[in-house]
MARLO-725993 format. One line per 8 residues: number of its first residue (from 0); for each residue z, x, y of N, C-alpha, C. Coordinates in Angstrom, 3 decimals, m for minus. Last residue first. Example, Ala and Ser with C-alpha at 12.3 -4.5 7.8 and 13.67 -1.06 7.14 Angstrom:
<sites>
1 = 7.080:12.850:m2.250:7.140:13.670:m1.060:7.870:12.900:0.030  7.800:13.190:m5.690:7.800:12.300:m4.500:7.800:13.200:m3.300;
</sites>
This chain:
<sites>
338 = 163.961:89.061:92.033:163.010:89.092:93.155:163.233:87.914:94.090  166.021:91.251:90.210:165.793:89.893:90.701:164.930:89.970:91.950  165.677:93.439:87.567:165.461:93.264:89.000:165.199:91.801:89.307  166.680:95.753:85.253:166.781:94.347:85.640:166.611:94.248:87.142  166.419:97.760:82.604:165.865:97.635:83.954:165.865:96.151:84.287  169.416:98.634:80.719:168.154:97.932:80.953:167.694:98.078:82.402  171.907:99.539:80.279:170.827:100.306:79.663:169.448:99.722:79.960  173.472:97.630:81.493:173.506:98.994:82.023:172.343:99.829:81.500;
330 = 173.007:95.447:79.844:172.505:95.427:81.219:172.462:96.827:81.815  174.318:96.237:77.522:172.889:95.924:77.473:172.288:95.993:78.876  176.920:96.396:78.553:176.241:97.632:78.127:174.731:97.404:78.038  177.418:93.671:78.967:177.474:94.601:80.100:176.726:95.891:79.775  177.343:92.775:76.346:176.305:92.326:77.278:176.256:93.249:78.494  179.672:94.124:75.458:178.383:94.350:74.798:177.235:93.964:75.726  181.666:93.037:77.019:181.382:94.465:77.133:180.016:94.800:76.549  181.557:90.400:76.067:181.310:90.681:77.486:180.954:92.147:77.701;
322 = 182.281:90.834:73.401:180.945:90.324:73.709:180.585:90.609:75.168  184.926:91.662:73.689:183.952:92.594:73.114:182.526:92.154:73.430  186.061:89.316:74.757:186.108:90.565:75.525:185.054:91.549:75.030  185.560:87.531:72.664:185.048:87.250:74.007:184.987:88.529:74.837  186.971:88.804:70.589:185.527:88.636:70.485:184.913:88.374:71.858  189.583:88.580:71.483:188.998:89.913:71.366:187.477:89.839:71.265  189.890:85.787:71.349:190.082:86.500:72.616:189.403:87.863:72.587  189.443:85.310:68.613:188.570:84.701:69.621:188.664:85.448:70.950;
314 = 191.607:86.735:67.535:190.239:87.140:67.208:189.260:86.591:68.245  193.752:85.278:68.510:193.592:86.673:68.926:192.170:87.161:68.672  193.228:82.815:67.174:193.304:82.884:68.635:193.072:84.309:69.126  193.289:83.562:64.451:192.083:82.959:65.024:192.075:83.081:66.550  195.921:84.493:64.209:194.806:85.396:63.933:193.526:84.867:64.591  197.315:82.131:64.774:197.445:83.278:65.671:196.278:84.238:65.480  196.577:80.583:62.576:196.258:80.116:63.923:196.303:81.268:64.924  197.657:82.111:60.492:196.204:81.911:60.559:195.773:81.456:61.954;
306 = 200.443:81.947:61.092:199.742:83.231:61.070:198.234:83.065:61.229  202.148:79.892:60.958:201.181:79.866:62.069:200.331:81.129:62.116  203.672:80.372:58.695:203.140:79.032:58.922:202.080:78.964:60.010  204.546:82.953:58.909:203.531:82.660:57.897:202.884:81.304:58.139  206.490:82.576:60.906:205.325:83.412:61.164:204.207:83.083:60.187  207.511:79.122:61.092:207.652:80.501:60.626:206.385:81.276:60.960  209.151:76.461:62.558:207.923:77.241:62.534:208.208:78.674:62.117  211.190:74.760:62.870:211.107:75.405:61.557:209.854:76.270:61.441;
298 = 213.270:74.469:65.684:211.924:74.547:65.145:211.921:75.304:63.833  216.240:72.538:65.401:215.569:73.810:65.657:214.188:73.803:65.033  217.147:69.475:66.860:216.624:70.128:65.658:215.879:71.411:66.010  217.902:67.929:68.903:218.754:69.085:68.609:218.207:69.935:67.479  214.666:66.932:69.782:216.083:66.760:70.100:216.861:68.022:69.769  212.472:68.821:68.163:212.745:67.420:68.430:214.250:67.264:68.578  210.263:71.456:68.991:211.555:70.970:68.568:211.669:69.497:68.889  207.306:73.212:67.762:208.169:72.615:68.766:209.504:72.217:68.213;
290 = 203.783:73.772:67.300:205.176:74.069:66.986:206.040:73.433:68.052  201.478:72.256:67.643:201.452:73.417:66.749:202.852:73.834:66.344  200.420:69.030:68.017:201.599:69.879:68.143:201.483:71.024:67.141  197.634:67.871:69.789:198.147:68.305:68.495:199.317:69.240:68.748  196.646:65.009:71.774:197.247:66.328:71.591:197.578:66.582:70.123  194.243:63.361:73.915:195.168:63.386:72.782:195.559:64.828:72.519  193.099:61.291:76.662:193.482:62.565:76.066:194.223:62.326:74.761  190.802:59.889:79.020:191.626:59.741:77.822:191.892:61.114:77.226;
282 = 190.817:59.557:82.617:190.163:59.556:81.315:191.136:59.322:80.183  192.243:59.602:84.968:190.817:59.934:85.035:190.105:59.912:83.686  194.872:58.969:84.547:194.239:58.432:85.755:192.734:58.659:85.783  194.892:58.365:80.959:195.359:59.015:82.181:194.635:58.402:83.380  195.881:57.217:77.776:195.061:56.980:78.970:195.702:57.650:80.181  195.856:58.812:74.687:196.662:58.528:75.877:195.720:58.329:77.063  195.597:58.222:71.235:194.897:58.435:72.504:195.778:57.973:73.663  198.333:59.647:69.362:197.248:58.697:69.529:196.582:59.002:70.873;
274 = 198.898:63.110:68.405:199.216:61.893:69.148:198.078:60.893:68.969  199.384:64.738:65.234:198.540:64.374:66.374:199.095:63.155:67.099  201.200:67.496:63.687:200.854:66.092:63.882:200.082:65.874:65.181  202.002:70.115:63.562:200.830:69.737:62.785:200.377:68.315:63.011  205.486:69.542:63.934:204.365:70.487:63.959:203.229:70.056:63.038  206.132:66.039:64.693:206.458:67.283:64.006:205.264:68.230:64.139  206.845:63.825:67.477:205.956:64.486:66.521:206.556:65.753:65.929  208.153:62.435:69.492:208.499:62.119:68.096:207.771:62.981:67.058;
266 = 207.059:63.577:71.941:208.436:63.856:71.532:208.770:63.472:70.087  204.436:62.645:72.518:204.640:63.937:71.850:206.037:64.108:71.273  204.500:60.156:73.819:203.616:60.348:72.662:203.977:61.587:71.855  206.293:60.546:75.914:206.561:59.501:74.925:205.749:59.716:73.656  204.952:62.540:77.354:206.264:62.818:76.769:206.591:61.812:75.666  202.691:61.130:78.220:202.529:62.291:77.345:203.836:62.594:76.622  203.877:59.254:79.896:203.101:58.798:78.737:202.915:59.918:77.724  205.202:60.984:81.859:205.926:60.050:80.986:205.157:59.627:79.739;
258 = 204.066:64.416:81.768:204.011:63.080:82.346:204.667:62.099:81.370  206.212:67.271:81.206:205.170:66.335:80.786:205.237:65.037:81.579  208.309:68.897:81.642:207.067:69.241:82.340:205.952:68.236:82.080  210.319:68.113:79.988:210.500:67.841:81.415:209.240:68.141:82.225  209.518:69.117:77.550:209.392:67.681:77.780:209.494:67.344:79.268  207.636:72.150:78.078:208.879:71.426:77.858:208.682:69.957:78.149  204.922:73.738:76.433:205.399:72.875:77.508:206.738:72.270:77.113  202.930:76.515:75.612:204.199:75.813:75.403:204.566:75.005:76.639;
250 = 199.312:76.210:75.480:200.568:76.935:75.358:201.768:76.030:75.169  196.966:74.923:75.386:197.637:74.911:76.691:199.023:75.547:76.609  193.923:75.010:73.798:195.255:75.638:73.784:195.848:75.647:75.196  191.335:74.155:73.600:192.361:73.152:73.894:193.767:73.710:73.969  189.783:76.395:73.311:189.959:75.533:72.150:191.045:74.499:72.344  189.487:77.514:75.748:190.478:78.126:74.860:190.727:77.275:73.627  187.706:75.827:76.988:187.283:77.201:76.715:188.215:77.944:75.790  189.250:73.535:77.431:188.221:73.531:76.382:187.801:74.941:76.001;
242 = 190.936:73.424:79.573:191.443:74.094:78.369:190.403:74.180:77.261  189.690:71.804:81.469:189.600:73.264:81.609:190.048:74.029:80.372  188.076:69.046:79.666:189.179:69.654:80.406:189.034:71.171:80.491  186.362:67.727:78.044:185.951:67.874:79.439:186.990:68.617:80.277  185.501:68.636:74.678:186.511:68.331:75.693:185.974:68.586:77.100  183.450:69.509:72.886:183.413:68.165:73.457:184.402:67.899:74.591  183.643:72.212:72.067:182.329:71.567:72.134:182.348:70.281:72.968  186.294:72.929:72.066:185.340:73.789:72.774:184.017:73.070:73.009;
234 = 187.276:70.888:70.400:187.677:70.944:71.811:186.692:71.779:72.623  186.176:71.561:67.928:185.759:70.318:68.572:186.111:70.321:70.059  187.554:73.972:67.472:186.089:73.953:67.509:185.578:72.716:68.236  190.211:73.096:67.447:189.761:74.030:68.478:188.239:74.040:68.612  190.334:71.368:65.175:190.620:70.870:66.526:190.005:71.774:67.585  188.150:71.081:62.507:188.958:72.003:63.297:189.093:71.534:64.749  188.531:68.117:60.493:187.704:69.071:61.238:188.573:69.872:62.205  190.094:66.207:59.197:190.225:67.602:58.800:189.348:68.593:59.539;
226 = 190.249:63.665:60.059:189.573:63.867:58.765:189.503:65.335:58.370  191.338:63.967:62.528:192.190:63.393:61.476:191.574:63.571:60.095  189.063:64.876:63.877:190.215:65.771:63.704:191.102:65.271:62.573  187.516:62.530:63.802:187.025:63.748:63.158:188.166:64.735:62.905  189.108:60.836:65.354:188.896:60.519:63.939:188.388:61.739:63.177  188.789:62.062:67.818:190.121:62.041:67.197:190.005:61.743:65.707  186.079:61.470:68.249:186.488:62.864:68.063:187.866:62.935:67.415  186.212:58.640:68.482:185.342:59.266:67.481:185.779:60.703:67.198;
218 = 187.919:58.270:70.631:188.312:57.761:69.311:187.501:58.427:68.206  186.363:59.402:72.687:187.671:59.974:72.353:188.113:59.541:70.958  184.178:57.618:72.689:183.970:59.032:72.374:185.278:59.681:71.951  185.469:55.263:73.486:184.780:55.304:72.201:184.562:56.747:71.749  186.281:56.000:76.038:187.289:55.674:75.017:186.682:55.766:73.617  183.773:56.214:77.249:184.635:57.395:77.143:185.708:57.187:76.088  182.888:53.577:77.155:182.131:54.604:76.444:182.982:55.861:76.244  184.800:52.347:78.804:184.646:51.922:77.419:183.941:52.989:76.590;
210 = 184.289:53.668:81.214:185.615:53.765:80.596:185.546:53.393:79.113  181.699:52.820:81.750:181.970:54.249:81.542:183.299:54.451:80.834  182.131:50.065:82.084:181.239:50.542:81.021:181.507:52.008:80.703  183.841:50.059:84.292:184.297:49.472:83.028:183.451:49.971:81.861  182.143:51.232:86.204:183.393:51.892:85.832:183.898:51.378:84.486  180.116:49.373:86.474:179.799:50.701:85.949:181.053:51.412:85.464  181.708:47.265:87.527:180.932:47.082:86.304:180.597:48.424:85.658  182.882:48.290:89.903:183.710:47.848:88.769:182.942:47.742:87.457;
202 = 182.336:50.808:91.839:181.452:49.880:91.127:182.175:49.430:89.863  184.289:52.512:92.628:183.878:51.477:93.579:182.921:50.466:92.960  184.670:54.524:90.830:185.501:53.333:90.661:185.071:52.197:91.595  181.883:56.200:89.532:182.597:55.808:90.745:183.384:54.521:90.493  182.221:58.381:86.650:181.545:57.358:87.439:182.444:56.956:88.594  183.007:59.648:84.007:182.308:60.251:85.142:181.505:59.190:85.878  186.006:59.896:82.411:184.935:58.947:82.749:184.306:59.383:84.059  186.721:62.646:80.317:186.794:62.069:81.659:185.663:61.068:81.858;
194 = 188.790:63.568:77.751:187.451:63.049:78.041:187.525:62.251:79.342  190.522:66.269:76.085:190.426:65.180:77.048:188.990:64.832:77.388  192.931:67.799:74.036:191.528:67.433:74.199:191.463:66.236:75.148  195.149:70.492:73.291:194.804:69.334:74.105:193.298:69.079:74.064  197.920:71.777:71.535:196.476:71.778:71.735:196.123:70.454:72.396  201.148:73.238:72.250:200.197:72.133:72.163:198.735:72.563:72.244  204.450:73.620:71.464:203.210:74.393:71.601:202.063:73.441:71.288  207.278:72.407:73.160:206.208:72.157:72.200:205.014:73.046:72.513;
186 = 210.814:71.941:73.504:209.576:72.632:73.880:208.545:72.501:72.774  213.439:70.928:73.097:212.387:70.083:73.640:211.140:70.793:74.099  215.387:73.827:73.614:215.349:72.420:73.229:214.177:71.702:73.902  213.753:76.937:72.952:214.599:76.077:73.760:214.377:74.617:73.373  212.286:78.789:71.638:213.102:77.928:70.797:213.974:76.981:71.625  210.236:80.849:72.015:210.216:79.543:72.663:211.002:78.538:71.831  210.088:83.137:70.588:210.825:83.216:71.847:210.904:81.873:72.560  208.441:82.417:68.465:209.855:82.678:68.211:210.672:82.682:69.494;
178 = 205.947:81.997:70.063:206.562:81.042:69.145:208.067:81.272:69.035  205.167:84.002:71.837:204.755:82.623:72.088:205.410:81.586:71.188  206.312:86.485:71.089:206.208:86.107:72.496:205.988:84.623:72.701  206.212:86.568:68.318:207.497:86.786:68.990:207.461:86.298:70.436  203.449:86.214:67.932:204.404:85.215:67.435:205.730:85.342:68.176  202.471:88.591:68.999:202.097:87.318:69.610:203.074:86.225:69.203  203.574:90.403:67.201:203.922:90.494:68.624:203.613:89.178:69.335  202.266:89.583:64.889:203.722:89.442:64.982:204.189:89.523:66.434;
170 = 199.617:90.257:65.509:199.970:88.862:65.257:201.470:88.643:65.380  199.783:93.042:65.755:199.348:92.236:66.899:199.784:90.781:66.728  200.535:93.705:63.128:201.452:93.981:64.234:201.094:93.162:65.472  198.267:93.056:61.702:199.498:92.316:61.438:200.480:92.500:62.600  195.352:93.156:63.890:196.307:93.720:62.939:197.513:92.801:62.764  192.083:92.533:64.240:193.378:91.929:64.553:194.365:92.388:63.492  189.153:93.987:65.544:190.210:94.057:64.532:191.473:93.384:65.068  185.766:94.317:65.919:186.933:93.562:66.383:187.967:93.502:65.267;
162 = 183.537:95.437:64.866:184.397:96.326:65.650:185.662:95.628:66.151  182.088:93.467:63.694:182.701:94.453:62.799:183.675:95.370:63.538  181.059:92.087:65.961:182.122:91.506:65.132:182.833:92.536:64.271  178.943:93.678:67.204:180.244:93.415:67.823:181.336:93.070:66.819  176.488:94.042:65.898:176.913:95.010:66.916:178.363:94.863:67.371  176.212:92.047:63.900:175.689:93.403:63.696:176.351:94.414:64.624  177.312:89.762:64.970:177.795:90.245:63.672:177.413:91.702:63.468  175.726:89.573:67.223:177.161:89.808:67.390:177.755:90.331:66.092;
154 = 173.314:88.968:66.004:173.459:90.239:66.716:174.924:90.595:66.933  173.923:86.436:64.990:173.545:87.525:64.084:173.731:88.882:64.754  174.442:85.014:67.344:175.494:85.164:66.336:175.190:86.310:65.382  171.924:85.106:68.563:173.066:85.753:69.215:174.180:86.004:68.208  170.515:83.542:66.725:170.128:84.937:66.955:171.285:85.716:67.577  171.822:81.109:67.081:171.871:81.771:65.771:171.536:83.250:65.918  171.179:80.579:69.771:172.577:80.676:69.352:172.710:81.424:68.027  168.385:80.445:69.701:169.039:81.465:70.525:170.490:81.675:70.096;
146 = 168.091:78.225:67.999:167.554:79.533:67.604:168.244:80.648:68.379  169.221:76.237:69.573:169.878:76.613:68.318:169.398:77.980:67.850  167.276:76.125:71.575:168.644:76.529:71.917:169.403:76.972:70.670  165.173:75.150:70.050:165.048:76.475:70.668:166.424:77.005:71.060  166.170:72.654:69.439:165.959:73.599:68.339:165.804:75.029:68.881  166.101:71.564:72.006:167.392:71.769:71.336:167.260:72.755:70.184  163.348:71.435:72.478:164.190:72.277:73.337:165.517:72.576:72.657  162.603:69.608:70.447:162.027:70.955:70.497:162.898:71.907:71.319;
138 = 163.959:67.292:71.132:164.290:67.956:69.867:163.779:69.397:69.875  164.882:67.513:74.615:164.020:67.056:73.534:164.452:67.770:72.255  167.513:66.663:76.859:166.937:67.577:75.875:165.967:66.853:74.953  169.171:65.249:78.541:167.979:65.867:79.118:167.273:66.816:78.171  171.113:63.916:77.291:171.511:65.205:77.877:170.322:65.942:78.476  169.733:61.815:76.261:170.738:61.524:77.276:171.249:62.768:77.968  168.330:63.122:74.282:167.598:62.667:75.468:168.559:62.357:76.611  170.377:63.433:72.408:169.774:64.614:73.034:169.067:64.225:74.332;
130 = 170.736:60.753:71.726:171.842:61.494:72.339:171.318:62.745:73.046  168.268:60.229:70.546:168.658:59.481:71.742:169.790:60.202:72.484  168.442:61.882:68.335:167.403:62.154:69.341:167.727:61.442:70.656  170.514:60.540:67.043:170.726:61.915:67.503:169.689:62.288:68.560  169.355:58.111:66.404:170.515:58.132:67.305:170.739:59.530:67.878  167.389:58.987:64.601:166.996:58.333:65.852:168.133:58.356:66.873  168.965:60.127:62.461:168.006:60.919:63.248:167.627:60.302:64.589  172.402:58.942:62.865:171.143:59.020:62.136:170.128:59.752:63.020;
122 = 175.541:60.643:63.182:174.421:59.937:63.797:173.197:60.026:62.899  177.968:62.118:62.953:177.761:60.869:62.207:176.665:60.009:62.840  178.341:64.584:63.935:178.470:63.496:64.900:178.274:62.126:64.261  177.756:66.056:61.696:179.114:66.131:62.228:179.377:65.002:63.222  175.033:65.558:61.436:175.960:64.978:60.461:177.396:64.990:60.965  174.063:67.068:63.618:173.820:65.616:63.541:174.809:64.943:62.595  174.876:69.652:62.886:175.366:69.043:64.126:175.211:67.531:64.076  173.430:69.966:60.514:174.897:70.067:60.492:175.502:69.413:61.733;
114 = 170.809:69.809:61.425:171.331:68.738:60.577:172.853:68.771:60.504  170.705:72.233:62.892:170.389:70.950:63.525:171.017:69.801:62.739  171.213:74.140:60.939:172.140:74.007:62.068:171.953:72.659:62.766  168.931:73.695:59.329:170.280:73.542:58.770:171.301:73.337:59.880  166.891:74.344:61.128:166.996:72.981:60.608:168.383:72.721:60.038  167.374:77.089:61.459:167.456:76.190:62.608:167.650:74.751:62.142  166.916:78.008:58.863:168.235:78.206:59.481:168.424:77.262:60.665  164.206:77.337:58.596:165.197:76.733:57.696:166.607:76.853:58.281;
106 = 162.984:78.991:60.406:162.983:77.556:60.680:164.011:76.840:59.812  164.968:81.987:60.914:163.972:81.185:60.212:164.067:79.718:60.628  165.202:84.637:63.112:165.808:83.361:62.733:164.723:82.503:62.104  165.645:88.244:62.911:164.866:87.021:63.112:165.684:85.799:62.701  165.747:91.586:63.831:166.546:90.399:63.521:165.735:89.155:63.854  164.957:94.202:64.283:164.148:93.359:63.396:164.931:92.132:62.928  166.304:95.477:66.252:166.968:95.444:64.944:166.152:94.682:63.898  164.570:95.040:68.361:164.892:96.421:67.983:165.502:96.487:66.587;
98 = 164.686:92.282:68.540:163.439:92.913:68.102:163.683:94.347:67.655  167.261:91.998:69.561:166.958:91.483:68.226:165.684:92.109:67.675  166.941:92.988:72.116:167.802:93.717:71.184:167.510:93.284:69.755  165.377:90.936:73.139:164.819:92.289:73.053:165.626:93.147:72.086  167.211:88.840:73.039:165.975:88.761:72.253:165.333:90.138:72.090  169.096:89.823:74.871:169.485:89.603:73.476:168.252:89.536:72.585  167.587:89.828:77.219:168.145:91.086:76.708:168.512:90.965:75.234  167.091:87.094:77.452:165.970:88.028:77.287:166.461:89.352:76.710;
90 = 169.711:86.146:77.821:168.966:85.765:76.614:167.777:86.688:76.380  170.346:87.258:80.326:171.129:87.621:79.137:170.348:87.322:77.863  168.451:85.883:81.870:168.400:87.348:81.787:169.156:87.820:80.549  169.407:83.295:81.566:168.084:83.630:81.038:167.912:85.138:80.917  171.840:83.495:82.934:171.843:83.191:81.505:170.508:83.555:80.863  170.894:83.939:85.527:171.727:84.958:84.875:171.742:84.758:83.362  169.559:81.481:85.902:168.808:82.737:85.915:169.602:83.849:85.234  171.761:79.729:85.785:170.677:79.612:84.811:169.879:80.907:84.748;
82 = 173.212:80.480:88.024:173.811:80.668:86.707:172.749:80.610:85.611  171.376:79.695:89.999:171.798:81.090:89.895:172.384:81.400:88.535  171.297:76.950:89.492:170.082:77.751:89.321:170.413:79.238:89.206  173.901:76.176:90.188:173.476:76.077:88.789:172.233:76.923:88.537  173.792:76.493:92.946:174.710:77.332:92.164:174.295:77.349:90.697  171.955:74.473:93.499:171.639:75.862:93.859:172.519:76.832:93.075  173.426:72.252:92.638:172.181:72.592:91.953:171.783:74.036:92.251  175.505:72.260:94.472:175.814:72.421:93.046:174.574:72.827:92.264;
74 = 174.092:71.774:96.842:174.850:73.020:96.682:175.140:73.300:95.213  173.046:69.210:96.282:172.141:70.333:96.568:172.847:71.670:96.364  175.419:67.731:95.974:174.475:67.838:94.863:173.555:69.037:95.061  176.467:67.999:98.525:177.244:68.487:97.387:176.345:68.657:96.167  174.548:66.698:100.087:174.715:68.147:100.217:175.476:68.733:99.029  173.825:64.017:97.845:173.679:64.656:99.139:173.838:66.168:99.098  176.171:63.809:95.071:175.014:63.342:95.835:174.952:64.135:97.138  177.512:64.013:91.690:177.408:64.388:93.102:176.186:63.739:93.754;
66 = 177.467:63.008:89.078:178.758:63.287:89.709:178.666:63.505:91.212  174.916:62.677:88.244:175.869:61.641:87.842:177.204:61.799:88.559  173.647:64.965:88.974:173.377:63.772:89.776:174.306:62.618:89.418  174.302:66.771:86.962:174.964:66.889:88.263:174.805:65.625:89.100  172.579:65.944:84.877:174.032:65.892:84.710:174.747:65.902:86.055  170.067:66.342:86.014:170.411:65.044:85.438:171.912:64.878:85.308  170.142:69.073:86.655:170.140:68.077:87.727:170.550:66.705:87.195  169.847:70.338:84.234:171.150:70.424:84.899:171.264:69.353:85.981;
58 = 167.156:69.814:83.852:168.127:69.218:82.922:169.529:69.250:83.532  166.105:71.306:85.914:165.845:69.864:85.893:166.819:69.157:84.966  166.712:73.889:85.205:167.455:73.289:86.317:167.267:71.774:86.357  164.808:74.427:83.294:166.203:74.286:82.868:167.036:73.613:83.958  162.583:74.433:85.024:162.599:73.566:83.841:164.028:73.348:83.351  163.175:76.415:86.872:163.130:75.023:87.321:163.188:74.053:86.144  162.897:78.703:85.282:164.206:78.364:85.851:164.245:76.891:86.239  160.166:78.524:84.747:161.123:78.547:83.640:162.518:78.159:84.122;
50 = 159.070:78.690:87.301:158.904:77.442:86.547:159.863:77.376:85.362  159.622:81.314:88.038:160.314:80.226:88.722:160.224:78.931:87.922  159.877:83.516:85.164:159.172:82.838:86.249:160.002:81.703:86.832  160.611:86.715:84.150:161.104:85.338:84.157:160.486:84.667:85.371  159.003:89.278:82.192:159.277:88.596:83.456:159.855:87.210:83.186  159.549:92.459:80.567:159.291:91.020:80.544:159.638:90.413:81.897  160.386:95.062:80.282:158.954:94.832:80.478:158.580:93.354:80.365  163.411:94.555:81.806:162.637:95.585:81.121:161.155:95.297:81.342;
42 = 162.936:91.789:83.446:163.933:92.282:82.486:163.219:93.255:81.557  162.605:90.496:86.641:161.989:91.364:85.637:163.109:91.915:84.767  162.392:87.300:88.270:163.163:88.427:87.729:162.320:89.197:86.730  160.598:85.536:89.310:161.916:85.588:89.953:162.785:86.713:89.411  157.257:84.995:90.102:158.169:85.776:89.264:159.498:85.893:89.989  155.537:81.906:90.504:156.318:82.988:91.104:157.229:83.666:90.081  152.396:81.240:89.391:153.801:80.953:89.136:154.629:82.139:89.606  149.648:80.269:91.317:150.378:81.380:90.736:151.836:80.991:90.576;
34 = 148.669:77.820:92.232:147.780:78.704:91.498:148.530:79.806:90.761  150.269:76.324:93.801:150.021:75.792:92.477:149.194:76.745:91.628  150.359:77.734:96.204:151.598:77.542:95.445:151.347:77.075:94.027  148.462:78.261:98.055:148.291:78.891:96.749:149.440:78.597:95.801  149.298:76.907:100.304:147.997:76.568:99.748:147.785:77.138:98.370  151.664:77.989:101.187:151.711:76.797:100.348:150.384:76.444:99.724  151.263:81.619:100.867:151.434:80.372:101.601:151.374:79.193:100.670  151.171:83.714:99.144:151.539:84.002:100.531:151.788:82.727:101.316;
26 = 152.404:83.857:95.812:151.608:83.168:96.827:152.102:83.455:98.232  152.644:87.032:94.264:153.362:85.846:94.716:152.573:85.173:95.828  151.419:89.391:93.738:150.771:88.191:93.218:151.462:86.915:93.648  153.029:91.339:94.633:151.778:91.152:95.375:151.045:89.903:94.923  154.999:91.298:92.710:155.321:90.798:94.051:154.053:90.515:94.847  153.603:92.533:90.645:153.988:91.131:90.512:154.306:90.520:91.867  153.387:95.121:91.681:152.178:94.342:91.405:152.502:92.862:91.343  156.091:95.814:91.791:155.291:95.804:93.020:154.030:94.971:92.845;
18 = 156.755:95.707:89.069:157.387:94.790:90.013:156.569:94.675:91.286  155.204:97.855:88.160:154.928:96.504:87.667:155.513:95.466:88.619  156.483:99.939:89.417:155.099:99.658:89.793:154.718:98.247:89.364  158.875:99.783:88.034:158.874:99.571:89.481:157.467:99.242:89.974  157.959:100.467:85.511:158.435:99.110:85.736:158.515:98.791:87.225  157.361:103.151:85.908:156.286:102.224:85.555:156.708:100.786:85.850  159.915:104.055:86.338:158.946:104.176:87.425:157.772:103.243:87.186  160.967:103.599:83.827:161.444:102.776:84.919:160.561:102.899:86.154;
10 = 159.560:105.555:82.384:159.439:104.145:82.013:159.862:103.244:83.172  160.359:107.925:83.627:158.958:107.490:83.680:158.803:106.008:83.369  163.475:107.225:85.410:162.734:107.751:84.272:161.288:107.295:84.375  165.689:106.638:87.199:164.468:107.341:87.629:163.728:107.996:86.473  166.893:103.339:86.759:166.938:104.733:86.321:165.631:105.415:86.714  168.803:100.697:87.974:167.542:101.422:88.058:167.751:102.863:87.641  170.015:97.439:88.471:170.139:98.722:87.782:168.798:99.424:87.783  169.764:95.441:90.441:170.957:95.493:89.608:171.120:96.833:88.942;
2 = 168.700:94.626:93.567:168.546:95.636:92.523:169.833:95.748:91.747  167.260:91.866:95.004:168.540:92.436:94.586:168.336:93.374:93.421  165.736:90.716:97.896:165.540:91.399:96.611:166.827:92.109:96.223;
</sites>
């Protein structure tokens, strides 16, 4: 039993009693396992049950089973269950906060978000449902996820976003450090997106099919970027690389730091241009040049030219930090107990 936070107030004393009662209801042996659903956490006056965690873990298993087997699969699934429980605790806290603010999400808002995602992927309704099924999701479950995302966004707007400020001075300092100070010959400020084929090379047929499907996905996303969709947004959503969390931002690289195929693709480009798809040892990648130099030519990148990109990057960083602090404060003010 792990105690995360506890206050000796009447309300929390009541919750401790509730926990004791719930613990007494947990089955003592396998004979009762199907009669009572085990409580795995208490969040204020709400409970999270084992079946809720297992339901989400089943979807995680589908994805993990494609990459791992045996003990590695079991260990990865156990780790995923811990992360799922933590995520469910966060969502319960957010939902409780929403009730305090009388914040709601309408079916119309969920449908709009659902259709926007489907249209962005250029899929008809049946194809989109098939794609969801491939990720272990039903339409109902996905709509519930969208509701949680919209609710979280509204609460962030109410409690967090208004407190995040990016000043002109902050942007200029960032420019001086990451753009103006990087004028050496052959350096490029890059965004990256990559897609990994997730299958075993020992099965040539499966490998060829996975490689073909991965290439098709990379081409589809690159086409979306070329049509004007935001690179960073797509990278966060679709890229399989570690840089996805930063919108594909990998900072400044010199030509000497690049693999030959990458160097060949990037060296002719001007700021704002995209590479074609590059095949690597494990998948496909493409890049966008934000700023750089070509041979002896000095970079023409100005502060005004990249100001919006800098503002977005700094805002994203500050929002992540502010959101983490916000969730931390929710937890500090709550009664949370894992059983």
